Backbone bond lengths (Angstrom), bond angles and torsions (degrees), N, CA, C in turn:
res aa  C-N    CA-C-N  psi(-1)  N-CA   C-N-CA  omega(-1)  CA-C   N-CA-C  phi
1 M - - - 1.459 - - 1.524 112.93 -
2 P 1.344 118.98 -34.33 1.475 117.14 178.97 1.526 113.19 -61.70
3 H 1.330 118.56 -19.68 1.461 121.25 -176.78 1.525 111.85 -94.46
4 V 1.324 117.54 -1.00 1.468 120.15 178.90 1.533 109.02 -84.76
5 Q 1.344 115.92 124.76 1.456 121.67 -178.46 1.541 110.55 -81.39
6 E 1.299 115.30 170.34 1.463 120.36 -179.41 1.519 112.54 -63.60
7 D 1.317 116.10 -30.08 1.465 119.40 179.78 1.523 112.45 -85.43
8 G 1.319 117.45 4.57 1.460 121.17 177.86 1.508 114.85 94.18
9 T 1.330 117.92 -8.22 1.461 120.08 178.38 1.517 110.61 -81.12
10 I 1.359 115.58 157.45 1.469 121.61 -179.67 1.522 108.37 -97.89
11 G 1.309 115.91 129.38 1.458 120.59 -175.52 1.517 113.80 -84.58
12 L 1.318 117.59 52.22 1.470 122.56 174.83 1.512 108.38 -121.71
13 E 1.318 116.02 144.41 1.460 120.53 -171.00 1.534 112.47 -66.87
14 N 1.344 116.80 -46.62 1.468 119.52 -175.00 1.537 110.17 -156.01
15 Q 1.326 115.50 -173.18 1.458 121.03 -177.88 1.524 111.73 -66.23
16 L 1.329 116.18 -34.80 1.461 119.65 178.97 1.520 111.29 -61.79
17 A 1.320 116.92 -38.17 1.463 120.52 178.63 1.526 110.58 -63.75
18 V 1.336 117.20 -34.64 1.468 120.73 177.65 1.524 110.16 -67.31
19 I 1.331 115.42 -43.21 1.475 119.75 -179.47 1.518 111.07 -63.29
20 L 1.332 116.21 -44.57 1.463 119.73 179.16 1.526 111.36 -62.77
21 L 1.294 115.93 -36.68 1.464 120.37 178.98 1.543 110.50 -65.34
22 L 1.323 116.53 -43.42 1.470 120.75 179.58 1.528 111.10 -67.12
23 E 1.321 116.81 -39.47 1.460 120.00 179.60 1.526 110.65 -66.05
24 A 1.313 116.63 -38.15 1.462 119.80 179.54 1.517 111.37 -65.58
25 A 1.337 116.20 -31.49 1.462 119.73 -177.43 1.526 112.28 -87.54
26 F 1.328 116.86 -38.42 1.467 119.42 -171.64 1.534 114.50 -123.99
27 G 1.332 117.40 -7.58 1.461 119.81 -175.81 1.516 113.41 -78.84
28 D 1.341 114.13 173.88 1.461 121.61 178.11 1.526 108.34 -74.86
29 P 1.315 118.85 126.01 1.473 120.09 -178.55 1.519 112.90 -68.00
30 D 1.334 117.87 -22.88 1.467 120.37 179.55 1.525 107.54 -138.53
31 R 1.299 116.76 77.39 1.459 121.89 -174.94 1.514 111.77 -66.42
32 V 1.329 117.42 -32.46 1.465 120.21 -179.21 1.513 110.63 -65.53
33 A 1.335 116.34 -46.30 1.463 119.64 -179.96 1.529 111.18 -64.53
34 T 1.315 116.17 -38.71 1.465 120.03 177.77 1.522 110.90 -64.69
35 A 1.337 116.76 -41.17 1.459 121.10 179.66 1.520 110.91 -64.70
36 E 1.346 117.07 -40.47 1.466 119.60 178.47 1.532 111.42 -63.42
37 Q 1.320 117.03 -38.02 1.452 120.51 178.07 1.532 111.05 -65.87
38 K 1.325 115.89 -43.26 1.464 119.66 179.03 1.525 110.92 -66.20
39 M 1.344 116.51 -34.64 1.462 119.91 -179.74 1.523 111.40 -63.98
40 Q 1.310 117.38 -32.30 1.464 121.21 178.00 1.527 112.23 -74.94
41 E 1.326 116.20 -22.18 1.461 120.03 -176.04 1.520 113.72 -98.99
42 I 1.324 117.34 -23.82 1.454 119.79 -175.22 1.529 110.65 -68.25
43 A 1.317 115.81 139.23 1.458 121.53 178.88 1.519 108.51 -155.12
44 Q 1.312 115.95 147.81 1.460 120.45 -178.86 1.529 111.68 -69.17
45 M 1.330 116.16 -42.72 1.464 122.73 -179.68 1.535 109.90 52.54
46 N 1.340 117.68 -123.06 1.467 120.04 -176.91 1.527 112.64 -97.55
47 H 1.360 116.99 15.74 1.458 120.03 177.92 1.528 109.63 -89.61
48 W 1.326 115.63 161.64 1.451 119.67 174.57 1.525 109.58 -73.61
49 F 1.335 115.52 157.07 1.464 120.16 -175.14 1.517 111.61 -61.92
50 H 1.329 118.59 -40.85 1.466 119.59 -176.28 1.531 111.00 -64.25
51 Q 1.333 117.66 -30.71 1.466 120.01 176.31 1.531 110.56 -70.72
52 Y 1.327 114.79 -43.94 1.467 120.12 178.72 1.526 110.64 -63.21
53 H 1.318 117.99 -43.13 1.461 121.75 -176.94 1.527 111.16 -66.52
54 A 1.327 118.07 -37.44 1.469 120.79 179.21 1.523 110.99 -62.26
55 E 1.337 116.43 -44.94 1.469 119.87 178.46 1.527 110.84 -67.86
56 F 1.330 116.38 -36.56 1.468 120.98 -179.95 1.530 110.59 -62.70
57 Q 1.320 117.37 -40.82 1.468 120.93 -179.22 1.531 111.86 -63.31
58 V 1.327 116.61 -37.44 1.472 119.88 179.55 1.523 110.12 -63.07
59 I 1.330 115.74 -42.14 1.467 119.75 -179.01 1.531 110.79 -70.81
60 A 1.347 116.02 -42.65 1.462 119.77 -177.67 1.523 112.26 -65.27
61 A 1.330 118.72 -23.25 1.464 121.48 -178.54 1.523 111.79 -66.86
62 D 1.327 117.67 -21.86 1.467 120.87 -179.47 1.522 112.36 -95.12
63 Q 1.317 117.15 12.30 1.454 120.62 179.73 1.517 110.13 -121.85
64 D 1.334 114.27 160.07 1.454 119.70 177.30 1.531 110.01 -117.39
65 W 1.327 116.15 39.79 1.460 120.61 -179.71 1.531 110.57 -72.43
66 Y 1.349 113.79 158.62 1.447 119.84 173.37 1.533 108.92 -72.24
67 P 1.330 118.50 152.20 1.472 121.14 -179.06 1.533 113.09 -54.00
68 T 1.333 116.75 -35.82 1.460 119.24 -179.86 1.519 111.44 -64.27
69 A 1.339 116.11 -40.61 1.460 120.14 179.27 1.528 111.00 -67.61
70 V 1.323 116.37 -38.65 1.471 119.95 178.39 1.529 110.19 -65.34
71 Q 1.330 116.15 -42.44 1.463 120.18 179.47 1.529 111.02 -63.28
72 N 1.320 116.70 -41.61 1.458 120.34 179.23 1.524 110.97 -64.52
73 A 1.343 116.69 -39.29 1.461 120.02 178.16 1.525 111.02 -65.17
74 L 1.337 116.22 -38.98 1.460 120.37 177.77 1.529 110.69 -63.56
75 R 1.323 116.73 -42.90 1.467 121.26 -179.19 1.523 111.38 -65.62
76 M 1.327 116.75 -40.35 1.464 120.13 -178.55 1.530 112.13 -64.51
77 G 1.325 117.01 -28.81 1.449 119.94 -178.21 1.508 114.80 -87.33
78 L 1.344 117.84 -3.74 1.464 120.85 -179.31 1.528 111.24 -65.74
79 S 1.298 115.73 154.67 1.464 120.82 176.95 1.528 109.56 -70.05
80 E 1.317 116.38 161.00 1.462 120.55 179.73 1.518 110.65 -62.26
81 E 1.324 116.91 -37.92 1.463 120.48 179.68 1.517 110.83 -62.96
82 M 1.350 116.47 -40.41 1.454 119.94 179.43 1.524 111.11 -70.98
83 K 1.315 117.19 -37.85 1.471 119.95 177.96 1.525 111.11 -63.91
84 D 1.332 116.20 -38.56 1.461 119.70 179.35 1.516 111.82 -64.10
85 S 1.329 117.09 -22.41 1.463 120.36 179.39 1.520 111.78 -65.67
86 F 1.334 116.82 -23.12 1.462 120.86 -179.81 1.526 112.21 -96.54
87 T 1.317 116.99 14.85 1.469 119.74 -178.30 1.519 111.36 -62.28
88 Y 1.322 116.68 -40.92 1.462 120.59 -175.92 1.529 112.34 -108.68
89 S 1.318 117.49 20.44 1.466 120.93 176.34 1.525 108.87 -146.65
90 D 1.325 115.23 152.36 1.456 120.25 -178.65 1.525 110.82 -79.08
91 M 1.323 115.58 146.75 1.458 120.97 175.50 1.530 108.50 -72.61
92 P 1.339 119.43 126.80 1.471 121.22 178.90 1.531 111.18 -57.84
93 E 1.326 115.45 155.24 1.458 120.33 -176.60 1.518 112.80 -84.73
94 E 1.313 118.56 -25.78 1.458 121.86 -177.10 1.530 109.53 -101.69
95 L 1.327 115.92 138.54 1.460 121.63 -176.06 1.529 112.92 -60.50
96 P 1.342 120.58 -44.30 1.471 118.92 178.87 1.528 112.71 -59.71
97 V 1.331 116.63 -34.78 1.464 120.20 178.92 1.531 110.10 -69.88
98 V 1.317 116.04 -38.04 1.470 120.03 177.35 1.528 110.09 -59.71
99 V 1.329 115.62 -44.61 1.468 120.63 -179.88 1.530 110.37 -62.18
100 T 1.335 116.42 -43.52 1.470 120.49 -179.63 1.519 111.09 -62.48
101 V 1.326 117.01 -44.26 1.466 120.80 179.85 1.528 110.70 -64.12
102 C 1.321 116.88 -41.88 1.462 120.47 179.61 1.530 111.37 -63.75
103 Q 1.320 116.25 -36.53 1.458 119.27 177.50 1.526 111.23 -66.24
104 K 1.332 116.65 -37.54 1.469 119.46 176.89 1.522 111.00 -66.67
105 W 1.335 116.24 -41.79 1.461 119.44 177.65 1.517 110.66 -62.79
106 E 1.326 116.71 -37.64 1.470 119.78 178.95 1.524 111.02 -62.43
107 N 1.328 116.94 -42.72 1.459 120.04 178.09 1.521 111.41 -62.46
108 W 1.325 116.62 -39.79 1.461 120.62 179.24 1.531 110.70 -66.72
109 I 1.336 117.47 -41.95 1.460 121.51 179.41 1.528 110.36 -63.77
110 R 1.320 116.88 -40.71 1.466 119.96 177.87 1.524 111.02 -61.96
111 Q 1.322 115.77 -42.33 1.457 120.00 -179.44 1.523 111.21 -63.84
112 R 1.323 117.30 -42.55 1.466 121.46 -179.81 1.526 110.84 -66.67
113 R 1.328 117.07 -38.36 1.464 119.53 177.86 1.519 110.75 -64.43
114 A 1.329 116.65 -39.41 1.466 119.82 178.67 1.529 110.62 -65.85
115 E 1.337 117.25 -39.80 1.462 120.47 178.96 1.524 111.01 -64.95
116 K 1.333 116.59 -43.27 1.461 119.88 179.50 1.523 111.23 -65.14
117 A 1.329 116.63 -39.27 1.465 119.33 178.78 1.520 110.89 -63.31
118 T 1.344 116.72 -39.00 1.465 120.11 177.91 1.513 111.12 -66.32
119 Q 1.331 117.12 -42.16 1.459 120.81 179.39 1.522 111.47 -63.86
120 N 1.328 117.01 -41.92 1.464 120.13 179.43 1.524 110.95 -65.88
121 F 1.344 116.66 -39.32 1.467 120.20 179.56 1.525 110.54 -64.16
122 C 1.322 116.35 -43.51 1.463 119.71 179.60 1.522 111.40 -65.09
123 A 1.337 116.55 -38.17 1.457 119.51 179.99 1.524 111.40 -67.04
124 E 1.339 116.87 -37.27 1.462 120.27 -178.11 1.525 112.23 -75.89
125 T 1.333 117.22 -32.12 1.459 120.25 -176.73 1.524 113.02 -96.70
126 G 1.343 116.97 -6.97 1.454 119.69 178.91 1.513 114.22 84.85
127 F 1.345 118.03 11.08 1.446 120.62 179.86 1.519 112.86 -88.27
128 A 1.304 116.33 -5.64 1.462 119.12 -177.52 1.516 109.57 -69.18
129 S 1.309 114.81 133.94 1.467 118.74 178.73 1.512 108.73 -82.11
130 S 1.305 116.33 128.55 1.451 122.05 179.85 1.512 108.46 -137.91
131 P 1.326 117.67 150.33 1.465 120.17 -179.46 1.520 111.25 -64.25
132 R 1.332 115.24 144.93 1.452 120.00 177.89 1.522 110.26 -66.99
133 P 1.326 118.13 141.19 1.465 119.83 177.54 1.514 110.87 -65.81
134 A 1.311 114.81 149.54 1.456 119.58 179.15 1.517 110.46 -63.08
135 A 1.351 115.19 144.19 1.461 120.00 -179.31 1.517 110.33 -64.00
136 T 1.329 116.09 140.53 1.459 120.99 178.67 1.514 109.57 -70.42
137 P 1.334 118.37 126.28 1.465 119.58 -179.03 1.521 111.26 -62.03
138 K 1.332 115.39 140.29 1.461 121.01 -179.86 1.528 110.21 -123.88
139 D 1.325 114.59 152.42 1.457 118.94 177.47 1.523 109.15 -82.82
140 P 1.321 119.13 172.37 1.469 121.43 -178.32 1.509 114.05 -56.08
141 A 1.345 117.41 -25.55 1.463 119.47 -178.32 1.521 111.89 -76.84
142 G 1.337 117.21 -9.03 1.449 119.61 178.11 1.504 113.45 92.58
143 T 1.318 119.50 10.28 1.453 122.34 179.88 1.505 109.83 -103.87
144 V 1.336 116.45 166.99 1.463 121.32 179.08 1.512 109.45 -64.37
145 A 1.333 115.91 140.83 1.458 119.96 -178.38 1.522 110.63 -56.83
146 G 1.306 116.57 132.41 1.457 121.76 179.76 1.511 113.66 95.95
147 Y 1.335 117.78 -12.06 1.468 121.23 179.82 1.524 109.58 -86.90
148 T 1.335 116.19 129.29 1.465 121.24 -174.30 1.510 113.39 -108.11
149 G 1.338 117.66 1.28 1.457 120.55 -178.70 1.511 111.52 -79.11
150 P 1.331 117.24 -176.24 1.470 121.13 -179.75 1.510 111.53 -67.58
151 A 1.306 116.23 144.09 1.459 121.33 -179.04 1.513 110.50 -77.03
152 P 1.356 119.46 132.42 1.467 121.21 178.31 1.513 110.83 -72.88
153 M 1.304 114.94 163.39 1.456 121.45 -177.78 1.518 110.04 -83.71
154 N 1.311 118.73 136.85 1.450 123.78 176.27 1.523 108.76 -83.99
155 L 1.331 116.87 115.82 1.455 120.50 -176.35 1.511 112.62 -67.16
156 S 1.314 116.72 -15.74 1.457 118.20 178.56 1.514 111.53 -72.24
157 T 1.339 118.89 -18.08 1.460 121.96 -179.44 1.516 112.00 -115.10
158 G 1.346 119.47 -14.98 1.447 120.60 -178.90 1.496 110.96 173.21
159 R 1.324 117.38 -179.93 1.449 122.54 -178.71 1.520 109.02 -123.50
160 Q 1.296 116.39 139.22 1.454 121.74 178.31 1.523 108.94 -106.82
161 M 1.322 117.09 124.95 1.456 121.85 179.59 1.519 109.40 -104.29
162 I 1.339 116.48 142.41 1.454 119.79 176.53 1.518 108.29 -73.05
163 S 1.308 115.39 155.84 1.464 120.10 -178.04 1.520 110.82 -71.13
164 A 1.321 114.96 161.84 1.461 119.93 178.02 1.518 111.03 -62.61
165 E 1.343 116.11 -35.45 1.467 119.62 179.18 1.532 111.28 -65.45
166 E 1.345 115.59 -42.55 1.454 119.18 179.89 1.519 110.90 -66.19
167 R 1.368 116.24 -40.08 1.449 119.94 177.98 1.521 111.07 -61.92
168 A 1.341 116.80 -43.79 1.463 120.71 -179.20 1.525 110.41 -64.14
169 K 1.353 115.94 -38.79 1.467 119.73 179.92 1.525 110.98 -66.10
170 R 1.338 116.89 -42.81 1.468 119.82 178.73 1.524 110.65 -64.52
171 F 1.331 116.25 -40.63 1.457 120.21 -179.51 1.521 110.37 -63.60
172 A 1.371 116.34 -42.47 1.460 120.28 -179.30 1.526 111.58 -67.26
173 D 1.314 116.17 -35.48 1.471 119.73 -178.76 1.528 112.32 -83.20
174 G 1.321 118.17 -2.83 1.460 120.91 -178.91 1.521 112.90 73.28
175 R 1.344 116.34 28.23 1.460 120.10 -179.33 1.527 111.09 -94.25
176 C 1.336 115.34 162.96 1.456 121.44 176.90 1.515 108.90 -67.55
177 L 1.337 117.45 131.71 1.452 121.01 -179.59 1.529 112.45 -74.44
178 Y 1.341 116.95 -8.19 1.467 120.05 179.09 1.525 112.18 -92.58
179 C 1.346 115.86 -52.84 1.462 119.59 -175.63 1.519 114.08 -111.58
180 G 1.343 116.51 -12.80 1.459 119.48 -178.53 1.511 113.52 85.31
181 G 1.343 117.93 5.60 1.446 120.65 -179.65 1.518 112.54 -78.85
182 L 1.336 115.02 170.24 1.455 121.39 -178.34 1.526 110.84 -102.59
183 N 1.327 113.81 164.73 1.477 122.89 170.58 1.528 113.72 66.50
184 H 1.306 118.93 21.87 1.452 120.70 172.62 1.520 109.50 -160.71
185 K 1.332 115.14 163.73 1.450 121.52 179.64 1.525 109.78 -109.77
186 V 1.349 113.88 175.08 1.458 118.91 -176.16 1.526 111.32 -58.13
187 A 1.318 116.09 -41.49 1.470 119.74 -177.20 1.515 112.23 -62.06
188 D 1.339 117.51 -26.50 1.466 121.69 -178.67 1.516 112.49 -105.98
189 C 1.311 118.73 10.11 1.468 121.85 -174.23 1.531 110.15 -70.38
190 A 1.326 116.77 120.05 1.464 121.17 179.23 1.521 111.47 -67.47
191 A 1.346 117.08 -36.48 1.467 120.21 179.69 1.520 110.68 -63.90
192 R 1.327 116.41 -38.88 1.463 120.32 178.67 1.528 110.96 -65.14
193 K 1.342 116.10 -45.62 1.460 119.51 -179.53 1.526 111.57 -63.53
194 K 1.326 116.09 -38.44 1.459 119.61 179.00 1.517 110.92 -65.80
195 A 1.352 116.56 -41.93 1.461 120.13 179.45 1.510 111.07 -63.25
196 Q 1.344 116.85 -40.28 1.455 120.15 178.72 1.524 111.85 -64.68
197 T 1.346 115.94 -38.41 1.466 120.17 179.27 1.523 110.79 -65.82
198 L 1.323 116.47 -44.84 1.465 120.44 179.93 1.521 110.89 -65.24
199 K 1.325 115.79 -40.14 1.457 119.25 -179.44 1.517 110.92 -65.48
200 A 1.347 116.61 -40.07 1.465 120.41 178.82 1.520 111.44 -64.37
201 A 1.346 115.85 -28.49 1.466 119.95 179.41 1.517 112.33 -83.70
202 G 1.329 117.02 -2.00 1.458 120.24 178.27 1.501 114.19 92.48
203 A 1.342 117.29 10.71 1.456 120.24 -179.23 1.531 110.00 -80.08
204 E 1.328 115.42 157.22 1.456 121.08 177.73 1.514 108.76 -85.42
205 V 1.314 118.47 115.13 1.458 123.24 -172.40 1.511 109.41 -116.07
206 Y 1.328 115.48 136.12 1.453 121.76 175.41 1.516 108.43 -111.57
207 E 1.308 117.58 127.11 1.451 121.05 -179.72 1.510 110.44 -159.27
208 E 1.333 116.45 167.42 1.448 121.55 174.12 1.513 108.16 -117.29
209 I 1.327 117.41 149.47 1.448 121.59 -176.16 1.516 109.67 -130.92
210 T 1.315 115.53 166.08 1.462 121.21 175.93 1.517 108.40 -130.50
211 W 1.320 116.12 145.40 1.457 120.20 -178.22 1.520 111.65 -81.44
212 A 1.299 117.68 -26.18 1.455 119.01 -173.86 1.512 112.16 -79.05
213 G 1.354 117.57 -32.79 1.463 120.43 -177.39 1.504 110.27 71.20
214 S 1.354 116.03 -162.97 1.450 121.53 -179.96 1.504 109.45 -98.40
215 E 1.317 115.18 179.17 1.451 118.65 178.67 1.503 111.50 -65.74
216 E 1.399 115.93 -16.67 1.457 119.52 179.61 1.514 111.39 -82.80
217 S 1.361 116.09 -30.09 1.462 119.45 -173.58 1.513 112.70 -97.58
218 G 1.326 119.52 -5.15 1.453 122.33 179.00 1.505 111.08 64.70
219 N 1.311 118.34 -129.35 1.453 122.09 179.76 1.518 112.12 -99.22
220 E 1.316 117.20 16.96 1.471 120.62 -178.94 1.511 110.23 -74.12
221 Q 1.308 116.45 137.43 1.442 120.36 178.49 1.518 110.44 -66.85
222 V 1.337 118.14 133.54 1.460 122.74 -177.44 1.505 108.50 -105.16
223 N 1.349 117.58 130.45 1.459 121.89 179.69 1.499 109.77 -111.93
């Protein structure tokens, strides 16, 4: 208000005079000392390089350091991941080149993080493509190598039915007429449901069946 004239004009020569007036009233009385303090505290930490560099430039503008000192301050504030990027390469001598190299490293780090995130997501959800396991070797009888018991029937060529004696024994013992297990019936047999699922998917399934079924299925054939 002291600079406003009676005719309403402002008694300042130009825009620079206005800026100097505002800085004198509200600015930092020792901007250089403040900038040096901030330069010691600034660090990239978990921020991206372009964010760190933008803030660094604002602070460096209030200093009159030599380019080498500014470059060293920039390097000291880099994140550990960014510093490790220069393990097998020399740090450029000119500050603009250092900035360019750091920006390239940042792009590479972003790309690798995205690739790792995709790989982890696929591994957790089962979408990751992986080679099929090698087929388990079988002996001529069609059983797993090392197994000495009777060979199961291949449903692709025929069906094997349990004997009437075995069915009667399972029924008397309260066992499942499909797998011979306890505490469940044919309709609830997990082995039966799994075999049906695999067969529907086109897999080669070996199983035994009975024509009589359970008391729930009557004389219906059980698969």
